[in-house]
N, C-alpha and C positions, 0 to 999 in steps of 0.2 A: 792575144790585141802585139804589135810590135812594138815594142817603145822606139820613140828617136832621139834623140839625143843632138841637143842645140849648141853650138859656138860661139864662143864671141870673136867676131871676123876685126873688125874694129872696134877698138874702145873707147877711144875719140866719138862716134858715130851714136855707141850703145850708151855712153855719158849726158850725150845731148836727148835723145831718145828718152833714159829716164827723167833729167831734168824736165822734158816739155811736160811728158805723163802727168809728173808732181802738180806742176803749175797749173796741169789742168783741175787735177782734182780736188787742190786748196781754191781753185777759183770758183770750180761748183759746189763745194762745204758753204763756200763765204754767202754765196747769191742766192744758198737756199736758207742760211740761217738771218741772213739779211730780208729776205721773203716772210719769215716766220715772225720778223719783227715789224711787224707792220706800221708800232709811230711813227719811224720813220725820222721826220726834222721836227714832226710835231710832237711835243707834248701837254699834256693836257693835265693842268690841275685844277684846282675849285679856287672859287672868289665865294666870301659874304655876301650877299647884298639886302639892304632894309626897304618893302616895297613903299612904295609913295604914295599917292593919293594919285587916279589917274591910271596908275603902272596897271598892263595888261602882260600874260606870258610873250604873248603876241611883239609887244612893243619893247620887253626885257633881252628878248632872242637877237630882235635885229639890234639892237645894240651891242650884243654881246658875241652872235656867231661869226664862225669864218667865214668868207666870201665864198668858199665852194661848198658849204654845207646845206642843209635841208631845211629849213626856219620847222616843218614841222619833226622832223626826228630830232631837233637840238629843244624844241618843247617837250618833247614827249622825254630826252635826255633830263631835261630840269624836273621835270611831274617825278620820273623813276624816282631818280636819287633824292626827292624832298619826300615821296611817298605822297602825293599831292593830284589832284586834278584840276586842269587848266580853270574853272573855276573858282576853284577853291581860297587864291590868295587874298588876302586882307591889309591894310595899309598896317607898316607897323614888323609885318611879320618877316624875322629873315629866314632865306634861304640860298642855298647854295646853286651857283650859279659855273655847269665846264666854262675853261678858258684855256684854248687851244696856243699854243705859242712853239 
């Protein structure tokens, strides 16, 4: 196998080429790292609320969920976090509610 030796003919063009390649690699890595962090601009925290007379998980979810979130997924998340079923809430009970900011 014959090896071909490459020569840099124009240092300026080579430098510009290398800068462009490095910027493209950095941008690609930045996009990949950003896409792995799906939380992006929304952060989830939890708020403790006390169940009042007449409260249902559906009514609580309507008050606290974000506009783009499916209410059923939000209720499931409440149940999962508090280890309860939808019909098991009682007046005076404290539960954790996910809050997206």
